[in-house]
N, C-alpha and C positions, 0 to 999 in steps of 0.2 A: 173176323175180320182184322186185318192188320191196317190200319189207316196212316198215313204219312202225313206229318204236320212240318212246319218250317219256320224257323226264327232266323232270318238271313243276317242279321247283325252279328250273332255269334260265329255263323259259318264265314263270314267276310272278315271278322277280325282276325281270323287265323291267317290271313293274307295281308291286309291293310290295319295300319295301327290304329288310324281313325277313319272308318268306313263313312263314306259320303252317301247322302240320299241318292244321288245318280247312279252310283255303285249298287247300292240296295235294290233301286227300281229295276235296274238292268238285270240283276240277278234274277228277280222274280219274272220278267218278262222272258228271259230264257228258260224258265221252267214251266210257261204256259204252254210248251209243247206238250208238256205231260199232263194227264188227265188227273189232277189232284183233287181227292174228295173234300179235304178240309186243308185251311191255312190258318195260321195263328198269327196274330200281331199284337204287338204291346204299343200303345200310344201313349204320349207324355206331352206335356203342354210344348216342349220344344219341338215334338214332330208331328204335333197332331195336325194342323193345316196342310203340310205337304202330303202326309199320308193320306187325308182326306180326300184331297183331289185324286190321289192315285188310284185309291180303292174305288171311287166312283168310276172311274174309267174302266178299271179291272172288273167289277160288278155288272158291267154292260155286255164285256167280252166273254166272261166267264161264268155265267148264270148258273151252272151246276155245280160250281165250287162254293163249299160253306165256308164262310169268312167269321172266324172266332175273334174277337177282340179283348183284350184286357188293358184297362187303363190305370194309371200309376197315380193320379193325383184327383181327390174328390171334385176340385174345381172344374174338371172337363166334364162332369156328369151330365149336366142339362145339355150342353151342346153334342156330346155323344149320343144320347138318348134320342135326340130329335135327327139325328143322322140316319140315312137308309142304305148305307153301304156294308151294312154288318148283318148277319145272322144270328150270330149267339154272342153273348156277353159272357165273358170268362172270369169268375170271380174266385180269388183264392180265399179260402176258408183258412181265417187265423184264428188258431185254437185260444188266444190270448183275449181276443176281441170278439168271439162269436156272438155273445148276447147283445153287443151294440150293433152288429153286422145284421142281427135279426130284426132289429128294431127298424133299421133302413130298410130293409126288404118289405117288411111290412107297410111302411109308408109308402114306398113306390109302387107295391102290388095294388094297393088300394086305389092308387090314382089310375094305373094302366094295369088291367089283369092280364094283357096279352104279354107282358113282361115275363111271366112265369114260365111260360114255354120257351123263351129264348136265354134263360139264365143257365149257364153250365157251373156248378160248383167243382174246384178243384180242392180235392183233399187230400193231404199227406197220409199214406198208407198206415204207418205207425199210429198216428191220431186216430184213425177210421178204426183200427183194430180196438185199440184201448177203451173207446168210447162208443163202442158199436151200437149199444141199446139207446143210449141217449142221443145219438145224431140221428138213427133212423127216426127215431120219434120227433126230433125237433125240424128235420128236413121234410118230413112228411105234413107236418102242420102248415110248413111254408107254400106247401104244394108244389115245390120244386121236384122234378122228374129227372133230371140230367145231372149225373155226376162224372168225374174224372179224378181217377184215383193215382196220386202221382207216387213214383217209387220213391223211397228212403232207403238210408244206409242200414238201418236195423233189420235183423233176420226176421223173417216172417214166421209166425205161429201158424201153422197150417190149419190146425184143428178149428181156430177162431176165424182164419181164412174162409173154409169151407161156409162156416156159419154165416160169415158176413155175405158170400154168394148166395146163400139160401134166402137170406134176408133182402138182399136186392131183388131177387126174383119175385119173393111175395110182395114186395112194396111196388114191383113192376116199374123199377128204375131203369133208365137208358145210361149205361155205364161203359167206360173204357178205363183202360190201364195204361198210364203213361210211364214207359220204362226208359232207362238210360242205356241205348244201344252202344255206348262207347265202353261200357265195363268188359273187362276181360271175360268174365264169367256169363256175358250176356245169355248165351244159348241155352246153358245149364238152368240159369233162372227163370227163363221164359219157359223152360219145359217143364220146371216144376210147377209154376203157376198154371199151365196149361193142363197138367197131370191132375191137379186138384180142382179144375172146373173154370178156369179162367179162360175168358175170350175177350174179344173187342180190344186189342193191343193198338196204342198209338206209340209212334217213335219219331225223333226229329232227325232230319236230314244231315244236320250239322253233326249228330252223333257218329254218323258215319265215317266221320274223318279221322277217328280212334284206330283205324286200320280193319274197320269191318267195313267190306264192300257190301254195294247193295244186293249182289248175288246170294249172300249168306242169310240176309232177311228174307229174300223170296224164298230160298231153299228152305227155311224153317217154315215159311207158311204152306210151302207144298208138302212138305213132310207131314204137316199136321192138317192137311185138307181143309186149310183155310183160305177165303177168297182173298186175293191180293188186287189191287187196282193201281199196280205200279209196273211198267214196261221197263225191263231192266235196260235194254239198249237205249231206247228212248229217253230215259232218265240220266243215263251216263252220258248220253251227247248233249243233254240240255245243260248238264251241270258243268261239263268242260267248256261248253260255250260261255255260261257264266263267268266260270274262272278267268277265261282269256278277257272277256270285257272289263271286269274290274281289276285286272293285273296291269293293264296298259299303264 
């Protein structure tokens, strides 16, 4: 599976120096024509209230779209957890503060056990490979089952990588790899990971602005017989409409 996620702020920043909320929301509305499986949002104290209103409306219109949210400040936590516009809570695992994060998780999960199934841990690939045994043990203790492994600049040790995939399967984790599609050697890197057993890739649409059209992502999916939930022409049309909306 190659899923598509989107962070419109980065995409729009390529065209507007200071993207406005109206432009961001117009961008999403134009992309509603495409059946996205998942969308990522990053909420801060500055944009939380406006995004919350928009996401409530969006959730009513796009019930089949999974909304994953990352919050930038702990002060938003109570308000965020009480909201019903999100499906998954994206939490970036910080190697330096992982012990403190575990303590917070345990407190939250003791209050609301249903949160466990809605947490997606984002873990840097190099850290995951380096601390593989300890991480699997710690994450399993927390009973978190969803992880998103993010690409880093360091070269991958494929022997350890294959071991990691085996452990993922043994522990029955739901996983995906978030890759940088704007990298010039993206196809080679994806192909290597695929050859060593990786599946469930995730990429960002704004990465496609680096000279890699949607068709090449789709071609990769077809060549490797992966399911693709993105219609090329529909996407290109919606994306062009969005560009016109916020370039006015």
